[in-house]
C-alpha positions, -999 to 999 in steps of 0.1 A, spaced: 652 -934 390 674 -954 415 705 -944 398 695 -905 400 688 -913 439 729 -928 446 734 -889 436 720 -870 461 747 -866 489 723 -869 517 712 -905 504 675 -887 494 661 -891 462 664 -860 437 631 -847 428 623 -854 395 597 -823 397 628 -800 394 642 -814 355 604 -812 338 601 -788 317 573 -765 325 541 -765 306 535 -739 286 501 -719 301 467 -721 281 460 -687 257 501 -684 252 514 -660 230 543 -671 213 562 -640 205 589 -646 179 608 -617 184 621 -630 217 621 -670 201 641 -656 177 661 -638 198 667 -668 221 677 -694 191 705 -665 187 719 -665 222 720 -704 219 747 -705 192 770 -693 222 783 -700 254 754 -680 277 722 -666 276 710 -642 307 671 -641 307 662 -618 340 631 -599 344 602 -592 376 581 -619 390 554 -628 366 575 -614 332 573 -642 312 609 -658 315 600 -692 323 574 -693 300 597 -680 272 625 -706 275 594 -731 279 577 -724 245 615 -725 228 621 -757 238 586 -769 230 593 -754 198 626 -775 190 646 -744 183 678 -754 202 707 -762 186 710 -799 200 693 -814 237 680 -792 261 687 -801 299 665 -787 323 667 -779 359 646 -757 381 668 -744 414 651 -736 447 663 -720 477 671 -756 489 695 -763 464 721 -732 474 744 -755 489 774 -767 463 768 -802 466 734 -801 463 732 -779 432 759 -800 414 739 -830 423 709 -819 404 729 -808 380 742 -844 372 707 -856 374 691 -835 353 713 -850 324 708 -885 332 672 -874 333 671 -858 299 689 -888 287 720 -867 276 748 -890 290 778 -884 305 809 -907 313 805 -931 347 843 -911 356 822 -884 361 812 -891 395 792 -872 418 793 -849 451 797 -866 488 787 -839 506 758 -810 503 782 -782 516 811 -791 495 823 -807 458 856 -814 452 868 -794 425 880 -825 403 844 -833 404 842 -800 385 869 -805 360 855 -842 353 825 -824 342 839 -800 323 858 -826 300 833 -847 294 808 -820 284 837 -812 257 838 -845 243 799 -848 234 786 -851 201 766 -821 196 761 -789 218 740 -796 243 719 -769 261 715 -762 301 687 -744 310 689 -732 349 657 -712 364 659 -700 392 698 -698 393 692 -669 418 689 -692 447 721 -710 441 744 -679 438 763 -683 475 790 -710 484 811 -701 453 787 -720 432 786 -688 402 828 -697 402 822 -734 395 799 -723 368 816 -700 352 848 -724 352 826 -754 336 810 -727 311 846 -719 300 860 -752 299 838 -772 280 842 -757 249 811 -749 225 796 -779 233 781 -763 263 752 -736 257 743 -724 292 706 -705 296 703 -692 327 668 -676 343 663 -652 370 645 -621 384 687 -612 394 717 -614 371 737 -643 381 769 -635 403 795 -647 370 815 -622 355 789 -606 329 810 -581 322 839 -599 305 816 -620 289 801 -589 275 835 -577 264 845 -606 244 809 -604 231 799 -639 247 766 -633 262 730 -624 250 709 -607 274 673 -608 275 662 -581 299 630 -568 314 623 -543 286 625 -570 257 604 -589 277 577 -566 279 543 -570 258 537 -543 232 500 -535 220 498 -556 192 512 -586 217 492 -571 239 463 -573 214 469 -613 207 469 -623 246 432 -608 247 421 -627 216 435 -659 228 412 -654 257 382 -651 238 381 -609 239 377 -588 211 396 -557 228 393 -521 214 424 -502 203 417 -480 235 417 -509 258 450 -527 243 468 -488 250 450 -489 282 461 -519 294 497 -520 280 503 -489 295 489 -497 326 506 -530 336 538 -511 313 535 -546 294 539 -568 324 533 -605 314 515 -619 347 494 -586 352 478 -585 313 469 -623 314 452 -618 354 433 -589 333 422 -608 306 411 -637 329 396 -609 348 376 -595 318 364 -632 309 344 -631 341 329 -596 337 303 -577 320 319 -554 308 349 -559 294 358 -525 277 351 -508 310 372 -534 330 401 -526 305 397 -485 312 392 -491 348 426 -484 365 410 -495 398 399 -531 383 432 -540 367 450 -530 404 425 -554 419 431 -584 393 465 -579 398 470 -569 437 466 -607 450 495 -616 427 523 -584 436 515 -591 476 520 -627 479 547 -628 455 568 -595 455 557 -575 490 554 -603 514 587 -613 503 603 -588 512 622 -586 551 602 -560 573 621 -529 569 620 -530 534 580 -537 534 581 -505 555 601 -484 531 579 -493 504 545 -484 519 558 -455 533 574 -443 503 540 -453 483 528 -413 482 554 -407 461 554 -408 423 592 -409 430 617 -419 455 647 -406 462 671 -424 487 674 -390 512 632 -387 508 629 -425 520 656 -418 550 634 -390 559 602 -410 555 611 -437 576 637 -423 600 662 -443 593 694 -445 567 688 -475 548 674 -462 517 698 -462 492 708 -497 501 672 -510 498 665 -493 469 694 -505 454 686 -539 462 654 -538 446 666 -527 415 687 -557 411 658 -581 427 637 -569 397 611 -561 423 589 -537 402 613 -506 411 636 -493 387 657 -463 386 646 -428 365 678 -428 339 709 -415 346 693 -400 383 696 -404 423 658 -411 416 632 -445 420 602 -452 405 576 -481 414 553 -501 387 519 -479 388 499 -516 400 525 -522 426 524 -487 439 489 -485 438 490 -521 460 515 -504 482 492 -474 491 466 -502 499 482 -515 525 494 -479 537 454 -471 539 445 -500 557 473 -508 580 481 -470 590 452 -447 581 464 -421 604 504 -418 592 491 -407 557 493 -370 565 521 -367 582 542 -385 555 528 -358 532 538 -330 553 571 -345 559 576 -353 520 568 -312 515 596 -302 535 622 -321 522 611 -316 485 614 -277 491 644 -280 509 660 -296 473 644 -273 448 615 -299 437 588 -267 443 563 -283 427 561 -318 441 564 -301 475 529 -280 468 512 -314 454 522 -331 488 512 -303 513 478 -300 493 475 -337 498 478 -330 536 453 -305 536 480 -279 545 467 -253 520 482 -222 540 521 -238 535 509 -249 498 503 -212 491 529 -199 510 554 -222 487 538 -207 457 540 -166 471 573 -169 490 593 -188 464 580 -162 439 564 -195 416 527 -182 413 535 -168 380 543 -209 368 506 -210 371 504 -193 339 530 -203 321 553 -234 321 551 -265 321 538 -274 358 510 -247 351 482 -271 342 495 -292 370 498 -265 399 461 -248 389 446 -284 396 460 -287 426 448 -253 437 414 -257 425 406 -278 456 420 -248 481 390 -240 499 377 -198 500 383 -179 526 417 -189 542 432 -161 562 459 -146 550 475 -129 517 491 -163 500 457 -183 500 442 -149 484 470 -148 459 471 -185 451 432 -183 443 439 -147 422 467 -166 400 444 -197 393 415 -174 379 439 -155 355 451 -192 344 412 -195 338 416 -165 321 386 -152 349 398 -116 355 367 -108 373 374 -135 399 412 -122 397 402 -91 410 381 -103 438 411 -127 448 430 -96 450 411 -76 466 415 -97 499 453 -102 492 468 -72 520 498 -83 533 513 -71 561 534 -43 564 564 -66 569 554 -83 539 585 -102 520 590 -81 488 586 -115 470 549 -116 484 543 -79 467 563 -87 435 535 -115 437 504 -94 439 516 -66 416 525 -86 390 490 -105 394 475 -69 396 488 -63 363 479 -91 345 445 -87 357 441 -52 350 460 -49 315 432 -53 292 416 -21 313 448 -2 308 442 15 334 470 40 350 497 22 318 522 46 307 530 51 274 569 62 265 569 98 260 537 107 282 540 133 308 561 133 342 540 125 371 523 151 391 525 132 427 563 128 422 563 94 414 571 80 447 553 50 445 584 23 437 607 42 417 639 28 404 667 39 384 650 32 351 638 69 352 610 94 364 576 83 375 551 85 349 510 88 344 490 82 314 476 116 301 435 121 306 415 101 330 442 85 346 460 115 362 478 99 394 470 63 389 495 46 395 518 28 361 513 -10 375 544 -21 352 564 6 371 555 -11 406 564 -41 393 596 -29 381 603 -13 413 601 -40 436 617 -66 410 647 -43 424 644 -55 460 642 -95 453 669 -111 454 684 -114 424 694 -151 419 658 -162 428 646 -132 405 670 -157 380 657 -188 387 618 -177 376 624 -159 341 586 -159 337 583 -128 361 599 -106 336 579 -122 304 546 -119 324 555 -83 333 561 -72 298 532 -92 284 513 -76 309 525 -37 300 518 -51 263 488 -59 267 476 -31 290 492 -6 264 470 -18 232 437 -16 254 449 21 264 454 25 228 490 26 225 492 2 194 532 4 184 540 5 220 521 -26 227 538 -39 194 569 -32 211 565 -49 244 553 -80 233 582 -85 209 605 -78 241 585 -108 257 589 -129 231 628 -124 232 627 -130 270 607 -158 269 632 -185 260 627 -209 288 602 -239 291 590 -220 321 577 -191 294 563 -212 265 522 -205 276 531 -168 279 550 -171 246 522 -184 227 495 -157 241 523 -131 235 522 -143 193 487 -145 195 485 -108 212 514 -95 187 500 -110 157 464 -94 162 477 -62 167 498 -61 139 474 -77 111 447 -48 128 475 -21 120 484 -35 86 515 -53 91 501 -85 78 538 -103 65 547 -100 105 510 -111 116 505 -138 95 544 -153 108 534 -147 147 504 -163 144 514 -194 125 545 -195 154 512 -190 178 493 -220 161 524 -242 162 532 -236 199 500 -245 211 501 -279 194 542 -287 202 535 -280 239 497 -295 238 480 -264 254 440 -276 259 418 -261 238 401 -247 267 432 -225 274 440 -212 236 431 -178 225 412 -169 197 438 -143 186 460 -164 160 430 -172 139 417 -135 144 449 -124 131 451 -144 100 412 -140 94 420 -103 95 454 -107 70 435 -129 44 410 -101 46 434 -74 41 449 -97 16 414 -100 -6 413 -137 1 374 -136 17 369 -174 19 405 -177 36 394 -154 64 359 -167 70 376 -204 71 403 -187 102 377 -168 117 351 -201 119 384 -218 138 388 -184 161 353 -195 171 359 -228 188 381 -208 212 369 -193 242 369 -155 237 343 -144 262 364 -132 287 386 -116 259 369 -86 252 394 -70 229 393 -102 209 357 -102 209 352 -68 196 381 -79 167 364 -106 158 328 -88 153 347 -64 137 355 -88 109 323 -109 108 309 -76 99 332 -71 71 329 -101 57 293 -93 58 295 -65 36 323 -76 12 290 -100 4 264 -75 2 248 -83 37 247 -50 51 224 -55 78 238 -89 85 269 -66 90 250 -44 112 239 -72 135 275 -85 140 288 -54 156 257 -56 183 269 -91 192 297 -73 214 285 -51 239 314 -28 247 312 -3 275 332 33 270 342 35 302 384 35 309 407 36 281 398 -5 268 364 5 266 371 34 246 394 15 226 371 -12 217 339 11 211 366 30 183 369 1 165 336 -8 166 323 26 156 345 29 130 339 -7 115 296 5 117 306 34 97 319 14 71 289 -4 73 268 28 67 293 41 39 286 9 18 251 11 22 253 52 9 241 66 41 270 92 51 246 108 75 242 74 93 281 65 95 290 102 111 257 94 135 279 58 145 309 82 145 294 110 173 287 81 195 323 70 200 346 83 222 374 104 215 399 83 195 431 82 173 440 79 137 418 54 128 388 74 143 397 109 125 403 89 87 369 72 94 357 103 96 372 120 70 357 94 48 322 100 62 326 140 59 336 131 19 308 111 14 283 132 28 299 162 6 321 178 30 351 181 15 370 204 33 360 191 68 379 158 57 407 179 44 414 192 81 407 158 94 437 143 73 458 171 78 455 167 120 472 133 114 507 149 109 506 161 145 534 138 158 507 106 158 526 70 152 502 61 120 500 24 110 500 14 75 462 2 77 453 37 85 478 57 65 470 37 34 432 48 40 442 83 43 463 86 12 435 74 -9 413 100 5 439 125 1 436 109 -38 403 109 -40 395 144 -26 420 155 -51 407 133 -79 371 148 -67 391 183 -75 400 178 -110 440 173 -103 439 135 -121 480 140 -122 485 145 -85 458 120 -75 475 94 -97 507 101 -72 489 98 -38 474 67 -50 511 57 -62 523 66 -27 493 43 -10 508 13 -29 541 20 -24 532 21 14 508 -7 13 524 -33 -9 552 -43 13 522 -58 33 501 -67 10 476 -49 24 446 -46 -6 416 -42 13 418 -3 16 421 -5 -19 392 -29 -30 370 -7 -2 379 24 -21 347 28 -44 348 32 -80 366 65 -84 398 44 -79 392 24 -110 382 51 -131 418 71 -120 436 38 -130 422 36 -162 426 75 -172 463 74 -155 487 59 -175 511 66 -146 496 41 -124 503 9 -148 520 -11 -118 504 -2 -92 472 -13 -110 494 -44 -122 497 -49 -87 463 -46 -74 446 -66 -106 472 -94 -100 481 -86 -139 511 -79 -154 515 -43 -165 517 -38 -206 511 -73 -208 474 -76 -218 452 -102 -197 482 -125 -185 480 -128 -145 511 -129 -124 513 -138 -87 538 -125 -61 556 -149 -36 540 -148 -2 519 -115 -11 486 -130 2 475 -130 -38 439 -144 -47 436 -169 -72 455 -166 -103 437 -143 -127 410 -126 -105 409 -91 -101 418 -79 -71 406 -43 -72 364 -50 -80 336 -28 -70 313 -47 -43 280 -62 -58 245 -49 -46 228 -79 -25 200 -80 -53 232 -84 -77 245 -111 -63 210 -128 -62 210 -126 -102 246 -142 -101 240 -173 -83 209 -173 -104 234 -173 -131 253 -195 -112 227 -225 -118 230 -223 -152 193 -204 -152 186 -185 -183 172 -145 -183 136 -156 -183 138 -180 -157 161 -156 -136 135 -131 -141 110 -155 -126 130 -166 -97 134 -135 -84 101 -120 -95 121 -90 -116 111 -82 -154 134 -94 -178 149 -56 -185 159 -53 -147 178 -88 -152 194 -74 -179 204 -46 -164 216 -63 -131 240 -82 -152 255 -53 -172 260 -38 -139 277 -70 -126 300 -72 -160 310 -39 -151 322 -44 -117 340 -77 -118 356 -61 -155 344 -92 -176 320 -95 -206 308 -134 -198 285 -144 -171 305 -178 -166 339 -151 -161 315 -124 -135 304 -166 -116 341 -172 -115 353 -143 -105 329 -136 -79 335 -166 -64 373 -164 -63 364 -129 -45 339 -148 -16 310 -128 -33 287 -158 -40 
């Protein structure tokens, strides 16, 4: 190398190690997508590979050279910090050509000074390169070390004048000082950046296998996500996994991954930074996202923007977040920084969190501010932010709800002041624990001069906490308040009260509306969830108090207002509550639509299973039952059980009613009664009265199905005074007991201004038709049934007809004017024999199945189950310990009830109807 030694301006020998192509590391993963990119780039004049330390830049180029994919000979030079003088740099470039045996003319010469280089030398080099017989690839690894003293301009000159013979590959942590914008505009540069260098999950798996590991898919995903595909981090983790006894546990542990790369990041990244930069990085390590202004607040300096921008340019594991002014650290680097903060300045963490909380609050980053206040154990300030900024509703709805609830879950009990108690109450409601919510609200006593935001927060939480009790809620049209309505009056009308036992109790919804008038309008506009929560709470309270039509209107209004991302959780619960209310009222199409929308919303917004409501599936179960689809009802009821309902008494009551209906439909009267015993309902208060009435009506239906009108009347007698549904049930029980006159009086009372729902109205019209038929007026009875069909058909409501009993089937057979009604009820085209028809969206059961069938007795079901097993009459008799004649009698009854003439048809129809 004597000839090479003469090329160094100082006379010292050139270091041959700088010319050697680095060895490809063991267990190297040759990533074809990157090799192809580099091969493509080398077809043009310039390729730039940039990324942080350990990103795999050098290994990529070395493996590419080893694979012999270059368009010509490769000349390699590793540039170091000592090479930043122009004369030294160009001396090494010329030495690299000689080392790799790419001859240049003798006339090119060499630099005579370390600090400068004659421009004529650059011209001669460019001319010599242009005359080469084939392209040559010059790889400069670490060019950022030679970015001063005009070296970049000289390199640009050589590249521009060497023609197609020179293909330049530049490797570094930062972009070279070349005019890249010009090369981009001319499409003469290929850039391979950090994002392309990052390992994909498939490449991570291949790397681990190269280290003798057999990773699971979960381990691969965890490591790739945690390292963000950083090559050095993955390699260090793989080496550590080789030494551990439980490689899978290592892969799932963030701490283990952090420990494996901590020394590398400390030495290669943190220690390489100036003292001011290290101080900024360590102080801002408490943040998930860093803003230059926030960095300045934590350091007490004003260099945050400059330092963060330089770290990004240097690929120092800091990156900008989109087009914002915020930055973030690589998660493993961030944990290294936090470890340094804990070890160097353990007392600094609390004041840093406090300062961050106040800066973030001043810049409308409320949830982040609360998070840092909680990290500083400054709970009074955290709770105060939640209440004073009118953000308690965000614990119940919106994208930050789960994050906020997790934060306040750590807040100690018994903190003084109203704000901590209100925050605790909101957390309890977020968990669905209204009892705990009431307890915390009892301790929230704001001072007389409390801000309206605090008072409004308390009243919104009170409305939601007491919603399922129906206490104090006022329905439209109720009498004016006798106490003057001086509690929070506004311009929306006179104060009102709920008639009956709640006389004199303030309307919580009215309290909320009055306080909303006192809150700053701009702040209220930033919290649309307040109005949505008010409407949702009002709907639940009206529902609990028995004002079902008004409740549906409130839920619909809440849905119309819930169009912001801050309201999507309450929108989901509104959909469930509205769907179940509509299903119970017989509005089946609307119920199905809202329930399906609710289930879709839960999936789209990722609502945890333990925070979901059973009401959507209960609504679908009710819709299926009312349409005659018993298997569908069973399926949806099972799905509802996967969601908690212990604290949702109305939903639990509806679930019990549905279980009872299904058991009764299958002929299991005892089980139907038992299902209603599973939900103890207290009859005190509007909510208890409403639920108790629902249970009583269901119990009455079971007793009537058993042919015991006395027990049915007794069950209704134990219920509190109720509305139209209870009156219709009572009328049915009296009619079954032979008291048609009392049934008439009860039905006549339904016209007294009550807003009767379709489900109740259809049952009332059928009872009226049944009474009329018993009185011998077949024509009028047929007219009444036709009217009931007109009421039910738009909703696909068939259950009242299938549960009506044999009198209706006999009437359909005797009254030719009911052909259209019979066609809809039985699923057959009127006047077309036995051909089945289906109506789109009407919820028909399987084609050809009769929708109007009489329920089978338990013994008839037993006989039919045996018949389904292809048993003969004698075998059935022996199996059930019956006489052959008794079996035949049961089969004849089954054929009559199912409108069939053969066993096979009976089995098929019974299965379609969910009877066996």
